[in-house]
MARDOLUM-85475 format. One record per residue (C-alpha): residue number from 1; residue in one letter; x, y, z. Coordinates in Angstrom, 2 decimals, always signed. Each point is the difference from the previous one (the first is absolute). Layout:
# MARDOLUM-85475
<migu NUM, A, <X, Y, Z>>,
...
***
This chain:
# MARDOLUM-85475
<migu 1, M, <-13.77, +23.21, +3.48>>,
<migu 2, L, <+3.53, -1.42, +0.19>>,
<migu 3, S, <+0.42, -3.75, -0.37>>,
<migu 4, F, <+2.75, -2.10, +1.56>>,
<migu 5, E, <-2.28, -3.03, +0.14>>,
<migu 6, N, <+1.95, -2.30, -2.32>>,
<migu 7, D, <+2.59, -0.08, -2.78>>,
<migu 8, Y, <-2.30, -0.75, -2.93>>,
<migu 9, S, <-2.47, +2.90, +0.00>>,
<migu 10, R, <+1.64, +1.68, -3.02>>,
<migu 11, A, <-0.66, -1.88, -3.24>>,
<migu 12, A, <+3.48, -0.19, -1.53>>,
<migu 13, H, <+3.19, +1.89, -0.73>>,
<migu 14, P, <-0.29, +2.22, -3.12>>,
<migu 15, A, <+2.70, -2.01, -1.80>>,
<migu 16, V, <-2.04, -3.16, +0.56>>,
<migu 17, L, <-3.17, +1.63, -1.26>>,
<migu 18, D, <+1.89, +1.30, -3.03>>,
<migu 19, A, <+1.31, -3.50, -0.71>>,
<migu 20, V, <-3.53, -1.42, +0.05>>,
<migu 21, V, <-1.23, +2.79, -2.29>>,
<migu 22, R, <+2.82, -0.71, -2.47>>,
<migu 23, A, <-0.75, -3.73, +0.16>>,
<migu 24, N, <-3.58, +0.83, -0.91>>,
<migu 25, E, <+1.19, +1.21, -3.40>>,
<migu 26, H, <+1.09, -3.51, -1.03>>,
<migu 27, L, <-1.39, -3.51, -0.15>>,
<migu 28, Y, <+1.63, -2.66, +2.15>>,
<migu 29, S, <-0.37, -3.71, +0.53>>,
<migu 30, G, <-1.84, -1.07, +3.13>>,
<migu 31, Y, <+0.88, -1.62, +3.32>>,
<migu 32, G, <+3.49, +1.49, +0.30>>,
<migu 33, S, <+1.38, -1.42, -3.25>>,
<migu 34, D, <+0.76, +3.47, -1.38>>,
<migu 35, E, <+3.25, +1.91, -0.52>>,
<migu 36, L, <-0.74, +2.59, +2.71>>,
<migu 37, T, <-0.27, -2.73, +2.61>>,
<migu 38, A, <+3.18, -1.67, -1.28>>,
<migu 39, Q, <+1.81, +3.32, +0.23>>,
<migu 40, A, <-1.20, +0.61, +3.56>>,
<migu 41, K, <+1.08, -3.49, +1.06>>,
<migu 42, A, <+3.47, +0.58, -1.42>>,
<migu 43, K, <+0.34, +3.25, +1.97>>,
<migu 44, I, <-1.04, -1.72, +3.22>>,
<migu 45, R, <+2.49, -2.83, -0.56>>,
<migu 46, K, <+2.72, +2.60, -0.48>>,
<migu 47, A, <-1.04, +1.91, +3.13>>,
<migu 48, C, <+0.09, -3.28, +1.95>>,
<migu 49, D, <+3.39, -0.93, -1.49>>,
<migu 50, C, <-1.63, -3.35, -0.68>>,
<migu 51, P, <+0.02, -0.73, -3.74>>,
<migu 52, N, <-1.78, -3.33, +0.44>>,
<migu 53, A, <-2.82, +1.34, +2.18>>,
<migu 54, D, <-3.49, -0.94, -1.11>>,
<migu 55, V, <-2.26, +3.06, +0.21>>,
<migu 56, W, <-3.80, +0.02, -0.05>>,
<migu 57, F, <-2.50, +2.85, +0.32>>,
<migu 58, L, <-3.12, -0.46, +2.11>>,
<migu 59, V, <-2.78, +2.43, +0.74>>,
<migu 60, G, <+0.10, +0.54, +3.79>>,
<migu 61, G, <+1.50, -0.97, +3.32>>,
<migu 62, T, <-2.61, -2.46, +1.28>>,
<migu 63, Q, <-0.18, -1.78, -3.36>>,
<migu 64, T, <+3.79, -0.17, -0.08>>,
<migu 65, N, <+0.28, -1.41, +3.51>>,
<migu 66, Q, <-2.67, -2.59, -0.65>>,
<migu 67, V, <+1.43, -1.12, -3.35>>,
<migu 68, V, <+3.60, -0.18, +1.19>>,
<migu 69, I, <-0.73, -1.69, +3.33>>,
<migu 70, D, <-2.38, -2.50, -1.58>>,
<migu 71, T, <+2.46, -0.96, -2.74>>,
<migu 72, I, <+3.17, -0.27, +2.11>>,
<migu 73, T, <-1.60, -1.79, +2.97>>,
<migu 74, P, <-0.70, -3.77, -0.08>>,
<migu 75, P, <-3.70, -0.90, +0.27>>,
<migu 76, Y, <+0.56, -1.54, +3.44>>,
<migu 77, A, <+1.78, +3.06, +1.39>>,
<migu 78, G, <-0.67, +3.50, +1.28>>,
<migu 79, V, <+1.79, +3.34, -0.08>>,
<migu 80, V, <+1.94, +1.25, +3.01>>,
<migu 81, T, <-0.39, +3.70, +0.74>>,
<migu 82, V, <-0.32, +2.31, +3.00>>,
<migu 83, T, <-3.33, +0.82, +1.59>>,
<migu 84, S, <+0.03, +3.48, -1.56>>,
<migu 85, G, <+0.82, -1.35, -3.47>>,
<migu 86, H, <-2.26, +1.10, -2.83>>,
<migu 87, P, <-1.18, -3.56, -0.87>>,
<migu 88, N, <-1.08, -0.48, +3.61>>,
<migu 89, V, <-1.74, +3.33, +0.55>>,
<migu 90, H, <-1.00, +1.96, -3.09>>,
<migu 91, E, <-0.69, -2.43, -2.81>>,
<migu 92, A, <-3.43, -1.30, +1.00>>,
<migu 93, G, <+1.30, -3.55, +0.38>>,
<migu 94, A, <+1.17, -0.14, -3.64>>,
<migu 95, I, <+2.91, -2.31, +0.82>>,
<migu 96, E, <-2.08, -2.46, +1.99>>,
<migu 97, F, <-2.71, +0.24, -2.66>>,
<migu 98, S, <+2.59, -1.45, -2.40>>,
<migu 99, G, <+0.60, -2.91, +2.37>>,
<migu 100, H, <+3.07, +1.01, +2.00>>,
<migu 101, K, <-0.20, +0.61, +3.72>>,
<migu 102, V, <+1.71, +3.16, +1.28>>,
<migu 103, L, <+2.45, -1.05, +2.73>>,
<migu 104, T, <+0.83, +2.95, +2.22>>,
<migu 105, L, <+2.93, +1.09, +2.16>>,
<migu 106, P, <+0.08, +3.03, +2.31>>,
<migu 107, H, <+1.03, +3.24, -1.66>>,
<migu 108, H, <+2.57, +2.43, +1.35>>,
<migu 109, N, <-1.07, +3.40, -1.30>>,
<migu 110, G, <-1.12, -1.88, -3.11>>,
<migu 111, K, <+3.11, -2.13, -0.41>>,
<migu 112, M, <+0.62, -3.74, +0.21>>,
<migu 113, D, <+2.66, -1.29, +2.39>>,
<migu 114, T, <+2.42, -2.54, -1.49>>,
<migu 115, A, <+0.37, -1.99, +3.21>>,
<migu 116, E, <-3.78, -0.27, +0.39>>,
<migu 117, L, <-0.34, -1.23, -3.59>>,
<migu 118, D, <+2.66, -2.64, +0.64>>,
<migu 119, E, <-1.63, -1.09, +3.28>>,
<migu 120, F, <-3.43, -0.20, -1.67>>,
<migu 121, C, <+1.30, -2.34, -2.69>>,
<migu 122, K, <+2.14, -2.01, +2.39>>,
<migu 123, T, <-2.98, -0.55, +2.30>>,
<migu 124, F, <-2.19, -1.03, -2.94>>,
<migu 125, Y, <+2.37, -2.70, -1.21>>,
<migu 126, A, <+0.69, -1.20, +3.58>>,
<migu 127, D, <-3.67, -0.93, +0.34>>,
<migu 128, G, <-0.40, -3.69, -0.77>>,
<migu 129, N, <-3.41, +0.75, -1.52>>,
<migu 130, Y, <+1.10, +2.74, -2.39>>,
<migu 131, E, <-1.33, -1.94, -3.00>>,
<migu 132, H, <-3.46, +0.76, +1.39>>,
<migu 133, M, <+0.71, +3.74, +0.07>>,
<migu 134, V, <+0.29, +2.91, -2.42>>,
<migu 135, F, <+3.64, +0.17, -1.11>>,
<migu 136, P, <+1.85, +3.32, -0.08>>,
<migu 137, G, <+0.33, +0.36, -3.77>>,
<migu 138, C, <+1.30, +3.50, -0.71>>,
<migu 139, V, <+0.99, +3.13, +1.91>>,
<migu 140, Y, <-1.64, +3.36, -0.71>>,
<migu 141, V, <+1.36, +3.36, +1.14>>,
<migu 142, S, <-0.54, +3.51, -1.29>>,
<migu 143, Q, <+2.59, +2.69, -0.66>>,
<migu 144, S, <-0.90, +2.44, +1.42>>,
<migu 145, T, <-2.30, -1.53, +2.60>>,
<migu 146, E, <-3.57, +0.93, +0.91>>,
<migu 147, Y, <+1.52, +2.19, +2.72>>,
<migu 148, G, <+2.40, +1.84, -2.28>>,
<migu 149, T, <+3.04, -1.81, +1.37>>,
<migu 150, M, <+2.48, -1.75, -2.25>>,
<migu 151, Y, <+2.37, -2.94, -0.02>>,
<migu 152, S, <+3.73, +0.51, -0.34>>,
<migu 153, K, <+1.90, -2.04, -2.54>>,
<migu 154, A, <+1.34, -2.23, +2.77>>,
<migu 155, E, <-3.44, -0.54, +1.53>>,
<migu 156, L, <-1.53, -0.96, -3.33>>,
<migu 157, K, <+2.89, -2.32, -0.81>>,
<migu 158, A, <-0.39, -1.70, +3.40>>,
<migu 159, L, <-3.71, -0.58, -0.63>>,
<migu 160, A, <+0.78, -1.45, -3.43>>,
<migu 161, D, <+2.58, -2.35, +1.51>>,
<migu 162, V, <-2.48, -1.34, +2.54>>,
<migu 163, A, <-2.74, -0.34, -2.62>>,
<migu 164, H, <+2.33, -1.91, -2.31>>,
<migu 165, A, <+1.16, -2.25, +2.84>>,
<migu 166, Y, <-3.59, -1.21, +0.22>>,
<migu 167, D, <-0.47, -0.22, -3.77>>,
<migu 168, M, <-2.15, +3.14, -0.23>>,
<migu 169, P, <+0.28, +2.89, -2.47>>,
<migu 170, L, <+0.14, +3.57, +1.31>>,
<migu 171, F, <-2.60, +2.29, -1.57>>,
<migu 172, V, <+0.40, +3.75, +0.53>>,
<migu 173, D, <-3.07, +2.19, -0.50>>,
<migu 174, G, <+1.28, +3.24, -1.50>>,
<migu 175, A, <-3.19, +2.05, -0.14>>,
<migu 176, R, <+2.05, +2.83, +1.57>>,
<migu 177, L, <+3.39, -1.22, -1.16>>,
<migu 178, G, <+1.00, +3.33, -1.51>>,
<migu 179, Y, <-0.52, +1.74, +3.32>>,
<migu 180, A, <+2.03, -2.64, +1.86>>,
<migu 181, L, <+2.96, +0.07, -2.38>>,
<migu 182, T, <+0.26, +3.80, +0.05>>,
<migu 183, A, <-0.55, +0.53, +3.73>>,
<migu 184, T, <+2.68, +1.61, +2.13>>,
<migu 185, G, <+2.15, -2.76, +1.47>>,
<migu 186, S, <-0.95, -2.71, -2.49>>,
<migu 187, D, <+2.91, -2.27, -0.89>>,
<migu 188, L, <-2.01, -2.19, -2.40>>,
<migu 189, T, <+0.06, +0.51, -3.76>>,
<migu 190, L, <-2.16, -1.52, -2.71>>,
<migu 191, P, <+2.88, -2.29, -1.13>>,
<migu 192, D, <+0.45, -1.08, +3.64>>,
<migu 193, L, <-3.67, -0.92, +0.19>>,
<migu 194, A, <+0.23, -1.93, -3.26>>,
<migu 195, R, <+2.88, -2.03, +1.43>>,
<migu 196, I, <-1.71, -0.72, +3.34>>,
<migu 197, A, <-3.69, -0.59, -0.79>>,
<migu 198, D, <-1.35, -2.89, -2.03>>,
<migu 199, V, <-2.79, +2.22, -1.27>>,
<migu 200, F, <-1.04, +3.58, +0.71>>,
<migu 201, Y, <-2.05, +2.69, -1.61>>,
<migu 202, I, <+0.58, +3.64, -0.81>>,
<migu 203, G, <-3.05, +1.98, +1.00>>,
<migu 204, G, <-1.44, +2.39, -2.54>>,
<migu 205, T, <-3.46, +0.71, +1.43>>,
<migu 206, K, <+1.45, +1.89, +2.98>>,
<migu 207, V, <+3.06, +1.39, -1.78>>,
<migu 208, G, <-1.11, +2.01, -3.00>>,
<migu 209, A, <-1.95, -2.41, -2.21>>,
<migu 210, L, <-3.70, +0.01, -0.78>>,
<migu 211, F, <+0.04, -3.61, +1.17>>,
<migu 212, G, <+2.20, -3.06, -0.30>>,
<migu 213, E, <+2.84, -1.93, +1.63>>,
<migu 214, A, <+3.08, -1.56, -1.58>>,
<migu 215, V, <+0.67, -3.54, +1.27>>,
<migu 216, V, <+3.63, -1.11, -0.23>>,
<migu 217, F, <+1.12, -3.63, +0.27>>,
<migu 218, T, <+3.75, +0.02, +0.48>>,
<migu 219, Q, <+1.24, -3.59, +0.22>>,
<migu 220, N, <-1.34, -1.64, -3.20>>,
<migu 221, N, <-2.86, -1.05, +2.26>>,
<migu 222, T, <-3.14, +1.25, -1.73>>,
<migu 223, P, <-2.88, -2.40, +0.76>>,
<migu 224, K, <-0.96, -2.23, -2.88>>,
<migu 225, H, <-2.60, +1.52, -2.34>>,
<migu 226, F, <+0.03, +3.23, +2.02>>,
<migu 227, F, <-1.75, +1.90, -2.80>>,
<migu 228, T, <-2.89, -2.47, +0.07>>,
<migu 229, Q, <-0.22, +0.16, +3.78>>,
<migu 230, I, <-0.14, +3.82, -0.07>>,
<migu 231, K, <-3.01, -0.27, -2.28>>,
<migu 232, Q, <-1.54, -2.73, +2.14>>,
<migu 233, H, <+0.11, +2.43, +2.94>>,
<migu 234, G, <-1.74, +2.71, -2.02>>,
<migu 235, A, <+3.10, +2.22, +0.13>>,
<migu 236, L, <+1.01, +0.08, -3.68>>,
<migu 237, L, <-0.54, +3.34, -1.73>>,
<migu 238, A, <-0.97, -0.26, -3.68>>,
<migu 239, K, <+1.39, +3.48, -0.65>>,
<migu 240, G, <+3.35, -1.00, +1.44>>,
<migu 241, F, <+1.77, +2.73, -1.94>>,
<migu 242, V, <-1.57, +2.55, +2.38>>,
<migu 243, L, <+2.04, -1.55, +2.81>>,
<migu 244, G, <+3.06, -0.21, -2.22>>,
<migu 245, A, <-0.24, +3.68, -0.93>>,
<migu 246, Q, <-0.23, +1.05, +3.64>>,
<migu 247, F, <+2.99, -1.99, +1.22>>,
<migu 248, D, <+2.01, +0.99, -3.05>>,
<migu 249, A, <-0.51, +3.63, +1.06>>,
<migu 250, L, <+0.73, -0.69, +3.67>>,
<migu 251, F, <+3.29, -1.74, -0.84>>,
<migu 252, T, <+1.22, +2.67, -2.39>>,
<migu 253, D, <+2.67, +2.32, +1.45>>,
<migu 254, D, <-0.54, -1.38, +3.54>>,
<migu 255, L, <-3.42, +1.67, +0.23>>,
<migu 256, Y, <-1.31, -2.68, +2.38>>,
<migu 257, F, <+2.70, +0.71, +2.58>>,
<migu 258, K, <-0.04, +3.77, -0.44>>,
<migu 259, I, <-3.71, +0.32, +0.70>>,
<migu 260, A, <+0.12, -2.51, +2.85>>,
<migu 261, R, <+2.70, +2.04, +1.68>>,
<migu 262, N, <-2.33, +3.01, -0.09>>,
<migu 263, A, <-2.38, -1.78, +2.38>>,
<migu 264, N, <+2.78, -0.72, +2.47>>,
<migu 265, V, <+1.30, +3.57, -0.05>>,
<migu 266, A, <-3.52, +1.22, +0.77>>,
<migu 267, A, <-0.44, -2.59, +2.77>>,
<migu 268, D, <+3.34, +0.91, +1.59>>,
<migu 269, R, <-1.11, +3.64, +0.23>>,
<migu 270, I, <-3.30, -0.98, +1.60>>,
<migu 271, R, <+1.72, -2.32, +2.51>>,
<migu 272, E, <+2.33, +2.75, +1.10>>,
<migu 273, A, <-2.90, +2.44, +0.37>>,
<migu 274, L, <-1.97, -2.49, +2.10>>,
<migu 275, K, <+2.94, -0.52, +2.33>>,
<migu 276, S, <+0.69, +3.71, +0.33>>,
<migu 277, K, <-3.66, +0.66, +0.86>>,
<migu 278, G, <-0.03, -2.69, +2.70>>,
<migu 279, Y, <-2.08, -2.68, -1.72>>,
<migu 280, Q, <+0.52, -3.65, +0.91>>,
<migu 281, L, <+1.16, -2.12, -2.92>>,
<migu 282, T, <-1.34, -3.51, +0.56>>,
<migu 283, F, <+3.32, -1.41, -1.21>>,
<migu 284, E, <+2.81, +1.02, -2.29>>,
<migu 285, A, <-0.46, -0.80, -3.68>>,
<migu 286, P, <+2.20, +1.52, -2.72>>,
<migu 287, T, <-2.26, -0.31, -3.04>>,
<migu 288, N, <-3.07, +1.87, -1.25>>,
<migu 289, Q, <-2.34, -1.28, +2.72>>,
<migu 290, I, <-0.01, +1.89, +3.31>>,
<migu 291, F, <-1.88, -1.35, +3.02>>,
<migu 292, V, <-0.93, +2.38, +2.77>>,
<migu 293, T, <-2.07, -0.59, +3.15>>,
<migu 294, L, <-2.64, +2.73, +0.40>>,
<migu 295, D, <-2.74, +0.82, +2.49>>,
<migu 296, Q, <-3.55, +0.39, -1.31>>,
<migu 297, P, <-0.18, +3.81, +0.23>>,
<migu 298, T, <+3.12, +0.27, -2.16>>,
<migu 299, I, <-1.41, -2.49, -2.51>>,
<migu 300, D, <-3.26, +1.95, -0.15>>,
<migu 301, R, <+1.84, +3.30, -0.50>>,
<migu 302, L, <+2.22, -1.33, -2.80>>,
<migu 303, A, <-2.92, -1.78, -1.67>>,
<migu 304, Q, <-1.53, +3.36, -0.85>>,
<migu 305, H, <+2.91, +0.75, -2.32>>,
<migu 306, V, <+1.87, -3.19, -0.90>>,
<migu 307, K, <-0.75, -3.67, -0.68>>,
<migu 308, L, <+2.16, -2.44, +1.95>>,
<migu 309, G, <-0.16, -3.79, +0.17>>,
<migu 310, F, <-1.31, -1.97, +2.99>>,
<migu 311, T, <+2.36, -2.77, +1.11>>,
<migu 312, E, <-1.10, -1.31, +3.39>>,
<migu 313, K, <-1.19, +1.04, +3.45>>,
<migu 314, A, <+2.89, +0.59, +2.39>>,
<migu 315, D, <-2.19, +0.21, +3.12>>,
<migu 316, D, <-3.40, +1.35, +1.03>>,
<migu 317, T, <+0.95, +3.60, -0.79>>,
<migu 318, H, <+2.73, -0.26, -2.64>>,
<migu 319, T, <+0.16, -1.30, -3.57>>,
<migu 320, V, <+2.93, -0.82, -2.24>>,
<migu 321, M, <-0.45, +2.01, -3.19>>,
<migu 322, R, <+2.02, -0.26, -3.20>>,
<migu 323, I, <+1.37, +2.92, -1.98>>,
<migu 324, C, <+0.91, -1.28, -3.44>>,
<migu 325, T, <+1.95, +1.94, -2.60>>,
<migu 326, S, <+0.35, -1.01, -3.65>>,
<migu 327, W, <+1.99, +0.61, -3.14>>,
<migu 328, A, <-2.42, +2.87, -0.71>>,
<migu 329, T, <+0.17, +1.79, +3.38>>,
<migu 330, T, <+1.00, +3.62, -0.50>>,
<migu 331, K, <+2.08, +2.31, +2.18>>,
<migu 332, E, <-3.05, +2.27, +0.33>>,
<migu 333, E, <-2.14, -2.86, +1.31>>,
<migu 334, V, <+2.65, -0.86, +2.58>>,
<migu 335, D, <+0.25, +3.65, +1.05>>,
<migu 336, Q, <-3.78, +0.15, +0.48>>,
<migu 337, L, <-0.04, -3.20, +2.06>>,
<migu 338, I, <+2.84, +1.20, +2.24>>,
<migu 339, E, <-1.87, +3.25, +0.55>>,
<migu 340, L, <-3.08, -1.97, +1.12>>,
<migu 341, L, <+1.84, -2.23, +2.45>>,
***
């Protein structure tokens, strides 16, 4: 059975596994106070061209979103995101569980519109009763989005400018950041992101690591006692060196970007095959997530041989399905999928 269900079905890249095995031969201090973690942080700062960046390793995407949003957002405020944003849809209410309302805008193939963000904030502050309401306290976007689309450098900078005009930090979820930065047509680099965003994270779980995300604060703006607040949220790993070892491997010799590019090359081949065979792409997305609208007989036929991801119902007889490649997708797997289409 082939699987194009998600981008985290394979445990980890061999270099990452090897790094963990080698780390197992030594004794390290706990909670990220070890030399492996320090070395990984230094490599990430260099890759970001941001020598003063403050880097932290957390265990997973939901924990990272909850910790970051809770610590950068005032207690009287909420987080502004689009309706399809991960905190609004796929995190079991984790953000609101921590006390911050999720304030939603419409999404445009997963993306936030700058003008709509500005209008939302302008309307809020024009209301004479806004002190009785949940303030917009930070802006959350993901790169790439839940729909595989991505922001250009100009689009992200425009969102940051609007957020800052209303005294809000811009937080960029980078669970699939590697795939966004290496996609065909991307004009955004990691140093660009470090200059634009107030805080972002580099996803490891979906890009070659066993688990883990690297949070990067770029403007000398780390929340006070951030270490303590990570622990308070239950997101502090005692064996922090395991995270350090993984990211040290991923940021050696550009491995992170090389393996991320593999997913995009595979996805580009599948997209072209779908078009040539007459399938209807739900919308254009240049990264490792492909969305295609299928009728039920086609879904049933493919399901006998390959796992795909359900996205949403398109109408009574059609469903939007996701084909997701990863750093580990092989040429042979792509060939087999194309043959099945």
